C-alpha positions as semicolon CSV with decimal commas, in nm:
position;residue;x (nm);y (nm);z (nm)
1;X;-0,004;-0,002;-0,004
2;X;0,281;0,242;0,090
3;X;0,441;0,169;-0,255
4;X;0,114;0,249;-0,440
5;X;0,061;0,579;-0,262
6;X;0,416;0,683;-0,347
7;X;0,382;0,585;-0,702
8;X;0,062;0,783;-0,738
9;X;0,225;1,090;-0,574
10;X;0,531;1,062;-0,820
11;X;0,285;1,027;-1,121
12;X;0,092;1,335;-1,020
13;X;0,389;1,550;-0,929
14;X;0,641;1,414;-1,195
15;X;0,992;1,399;-1,088
16;X;0,977;1,616;-0,782
17;X;1,300;1,807;-0,718
18;X;1,228;1,819;-0,336
19;X;1,326;1,557;-0,079
20;X;1,251;1,180;-0,149
21;X;0,984;1,187;0,123
22;X;0,790;1,549;0,083
23;X;0,535;1,628;0,331
24;X;0,219;1,843;0,281
25;X;0,401;2,127;0,492
26;X;0,698;2,149;0,276
27;X;0,729;2,447;0,059
28;X;0,722;2,345;-0,307
29;X;0,823;2,616;-0,535
30;X;1,005;2,440;-0,849
31;X;0,798;2,380;-1,160
32;X;0,870;2,003;-1,153
33;X;0,751;1,970;-0,798
34;X;0,425;2,126;-0,893
35;X;0,373;1,869;-1,176
36;X;0,481;2,081;-1,466
37;X;0,799;1,891;-1,526
38;X;0,891;1,651;-1,817
39;X;0,654;1,359;-1,875
40;X;0,798;1,040;-1,731
41;X;0,870;0,753;-1,952
42;X;0,657;0,432;-1,932
43;X;0,575;0,118;-2,143
44;X;0,253;0,283;-2,243
45;X;0,388;0,634;-2,336
46;X;0,079;0,765;-2,503
47;X;-0,142;0,680;-2,213
48;X;0,098;0,823;-1,963
49;X;0,138;1,131;-2,159
50;X;-0,236;1,191;-2,178
51;X;-0,307;1,144;-1,817
52;X;0,008;1,352;-1,724
53;X;-0,129;1,655;-1,941
54;X;-0,462;1,641;-1,768
55;X;-0,287;1,601;-1,432
56;X;-0,075;1,908;-1,499
57;X;-0,355;2,116;-1,627
58;X;-0,555;2,024;-1,323
59;X;-0,269;2,131;-1,091
60;X;-0,243;2,453;-1,283
61;X;-0,606;2,536;-1,241
62;X;-0,565;2,474;-0,861
63;X;-0,254;2,662;-0,842
64;X;-0,413;2,968;-1,008
65;X;-0,626;3,005;-0,708
66;X;-0,357;2,917;-0,441
67;X;-0,303;3,180;-0,155
68;X;0,073;3,194;-0,259
69;X;0,137;3,428;-0,544
70;X;0,456;3,235;-0,625
71;X;0,262;2,935;-0,711
72;X;-0,006;3,127;-0,907
73;X;0,311;3,269;-1,108
74;X;0,419;2,922;-1,177
75;X;0,090;2,807;-1,305
76;X;0,087;3,088;-1,562
77;X;0,447;2,985;-1,652
78;X;0,290;2,658;-1,749
79;X;-0,007;2,797;-1,920
80;X;0,179;3,017;-2,155
81;X;0,313;2,696;-2,314
82;X;-0,033;2,565;-2,390
83;X;-0,263;2,645;-2,676
84;X;-0,441;2,981;-2,638
85;X;-0,785;2,809;-2,660
86;X;-0,690;2,627;-2,339
87;X;-0,503;2,893;-2,160
88;X;-0,681;3,219;-2,220
89;X;-1,011;3,113;-2,054
90;X;-0,824;3,026;-1,727
91;X;-0,649;3,343;-1,743
92;X;-0,959;3,541;-1,796
93;X;-1,088;3,406;-1,463
94;X;-0,799;3,553;-1,270
95;X;-0,754;3,873;-1,454
96;X;-0,805;4,078;-1,140
97;X;-0,558;3,867;-0,910
98;X;-0,479;4,068;-0,609
99;X;-0,115;4,057;-0,646
100;X;0,062;4,314;-0,869
101;X;0,341;4,070;-0,973
102;X;0,077;3,828;-1,092
103;X;-0,116;4,073;-1,277
104;X;0,191;4,204;-1,439
105;X;0,262;3,852;-1,552
106;X;-0,076;3,800;-1,689
107;X;-0,022;4,087;-1,923
108;X;0,283;3,927;-2,050
109;X;0,117;3,603;-2,099
110;X;-0,190;3,746;-2,265
111;X;-0,004;3,919;-2,516
112;X;0,219;3,612;-2,597
113;X;-0,091;3,386;-2,650
114;X;-0,240;3,656;-2,865
115;X;-0,554;3,735;-2,664
116;X;-0,821;3,865;-2,895
117;X;-0,924;4,137;-2,669
118;X;-0,585;4,247;-2,578
119;X;-0,648;4,621;-2,653
120;X;-0,927;4,650;-2,408
121;X;-0,733;4,456;-2,137
122;X;-0,420;4,680;-2,185
123;X;-0,650;4,978;-2,129
124;X;-0,772;4,826;-1,814
125;X;-0,418;4,738;-1,684
126;X;-0,298;5,091;-1,770
127;X;-0,553;5,219;-1,513
128;X;-0,429;4,965;-1,243
129;X;-0,306;5,115;-0,897
130;X;0,025;4,943;-0,925
131;X;0,314;5,114;-1,121
132;X;0,467;4,768;-1,180
133;X;0,135;4,657;-1,375
134;X;0,106;4,986;-1,571
135;X;0,466;4,927;-1,685
136;X;0,397;4,570;-1,813
137;X;0,075;4,727;-1,989
138;X;0,292;5,003;-2,152
139;X;0,530;4,746;-2,288
140;X;0,249;4,545;-2,408
141;X;0,081;4,820;-2,570
142;X;0,402;4,910;-2,774
143;X;0,485;4,545;-2,873
144;X;0,135;4,407;-2,918
145;X;0,095;4,529;-3,281
146;X;-0,247;4,684;-3,191
147;X;-0,120;5,038;-3,212
148;X;-0,047;5,302;-2,957
149;X;-0,340;5,477;-2,798
150;X;-0,237;5,837;-2,780
151;X;-0,519;5,932;-2,550
152;X;-0,393;5,692;-2,295
153;X;-0,034;5,826;-2,319
154;X;-0,173;6,187;-2,266
155;X;-0,348;6,067;-1,959
156;X;-0,027;5,900;-1,831
157;X;0,158;6,228;-1,862
158;X;0,002;6,313;-1,510
159;X;0,049;5,960;-1,374
160;X;0,169;5,977;-1,000
161;X;0,472;5,718;-1,067
162;X;0,786;5,870;-1,238
163;X;0,862;5,505;-1,344
164;X;0,577;5,509;-1,552
165;X;0,623;5,835;-1,699
166;X;1,000;5,755;-1,759
167;X;0,900;5,405;-1,927
168;X;0,662;5,592;-2,164
169;X;0,937;5,853;-2,262
170;X;1,188;5,555;-2,325
171;X;0,946;5,345;-2,528
172;X;0,858;5,642;-2,751
173;X;1,221;5,671;-2,833
174;X;1,233;5,333;-2,992
175;X;1,043;5,391;-3,318
176;X;0,863;5,649;-3,529
177;X;0,542;5,654;-3,325
178;X;0,294;5,905;-3,480
179;X;0,251;6,206;-3,258
180;X;0,525;6,136;-3,021
181;X;0,678;6,483;-3,031
182;X;0,443;6,682;-2,831
183;X;0,422;6,387;-2,565
184;X;0,798;6,380;-2,538
185;X;0,819;6,767;-2,531
186;X;0,594;6,765;-2,225
187;X;0,785;6,486;-2,056
188;X;1,107;6,700;-2,104
189;X;0,960;6,941;-1,865
190;X;0,866;6,664;-1,615
191;X;0,924;6,724;-1,244
192;X;1,130;6,422;-1,226
193;X;1,494;6,452;-1,349
194;X;1,515;6,098;-1,474
195;X;1,197;6,143;-1,669
196;X;1,342;6,461;-1,838
197;X;1,658;6,293;-1,925
198;X;1,474;6,005;-2,080
199;X;1,255;6,228;-2,284
200;X;1,533;6,455;-2,409
201;X;1,712;6,147;-2,528
202;X;1,418;6,015;-2,710
203;X;1,349;6,355;-2,858
204;X;1,719;6,372;-2,992
205;X;1,682;6,023;-3,120
206;X;1,373;6,090;-3,326
207;X;1,389;6,448;-3,397
208;X;1,747;6,578;-3,353
209;X;1,723;6,913;-3,524
210;X;1,411;7,018;-3,352
211;X;1,546;6,914;-3,011
212;X;1,894;7,102;-2,999
213;X;1,753;7,398;-2,835
214;X;1,596;7,187;-2,571
215;X;1,953;7,032;-2,526
216;X;2,095;7,374;-2,480
217;X;1,838;7,456;-2,216
218;X;1,924;7,144;-2,039
219;X;2,265;7,260;-1,951
220;X;2,104;7,480;-1,698
221;X;1,873;7,193;-1,575
222;X;1,825;7,195;-1,191
223;X;1,945;6,838;-1,158
224;X;2,348;6,807;-1,210
225;X;2,329;6,473;-1,358
226;X;2,114;6,599;-1,649
227;X;2,320;6,916;-1,690
228;X;2,618;6,683;-1,719
229;X;2,461;6,460;-1,975
230;X;2,343;6,738;-2,175
231;X;2,698;6,889;-2,181
232;X;2,844;6,566;-2,283
233;X;2,577;6,499;-2,555
234;X;2,642;6,842;-2,712
235;X;3,011;6,781;-2,722
236;X;2,941;6,446;-2,916
237;X;2,692;6,651;-3,153
238;X;2,958;6,904;-3,224
239;X;3,239;6,650;-3,291
240;X;3,014;6,435;-3,516
241;X;3,123;6,442;-3,883
242;X;2,890;6,573;-4,145
243;X;2,582;6,702;-3,977
244;X;2,400;6,698;-3,658
245;X;2,313;6,451;-3,399
246;X;2,482;6,211;-3,180
247;X;2,698;5,961;-3,381
248;X;2,509;5,647;-3,392
249;X;2,794;5,421;-3,249
250;X;2,811;5,643;-2,947
251;X;2,434;5,669;-2,887
252;X;2,297;5,510;-2,563
253;X;1,996;5,305;-2,670
254;X;1,676;5,440;-2,523
255;X;1,591;5,092;-2,388
256;X;1,933;5,083;-2,192
257;X;1,805;5,339;-1,950
258;X;1,771;5,188;-1,623
259;X;1,398;5,149;-1,517
């Protein structure tokens, strides 16, 4: 009997990385130990694979409602490997998870799986009370292929989190986003020095000629780091051969700004 119970446990939890004799009170935080690991080999591999897939999906459904957010995150890590038709309905059930780390992860998985209503979901998450979730939604909006909603960007100009405003300035600098100039110009006057610097860099990357006067003004910025950066950037522009702008091989990528 004891061997039978142990075998059933191993079949469900599939190569647990914990101790040989786990107990119900032991913390289990690795994917394998939750039953998300590789399928164990058996003489009847097809039957074992089918049972194992059902067991892992059942475990994921259970973990999505577990009190420990680490286990809910682990369940989503498994769900993103499944077909969207299976994973998306389960994610919709937990879309308002109480933990910001989990909600931020939900955003990433929804985008990866190609949720059909991702645009409306991103709008919802951009109104979240957690800056971490807003950052994830901002990244999602720029990479989802659904287009950038400028009305939302305008609303985020007054977001209380400087990290959100800075991320917006950085992401706008990555490509030719229509209507980016007035938003970046406003962010270049932000109360936070790091936001101003990110916005100035993006302006110079996208609109070098229109932004030179702003760079000159930045040499008198209240923040010493911004002043130093503006002076260094102007020197590079003056030394750049044949034209204006920072030499491409010396530019700091907008995405390299620490967020």
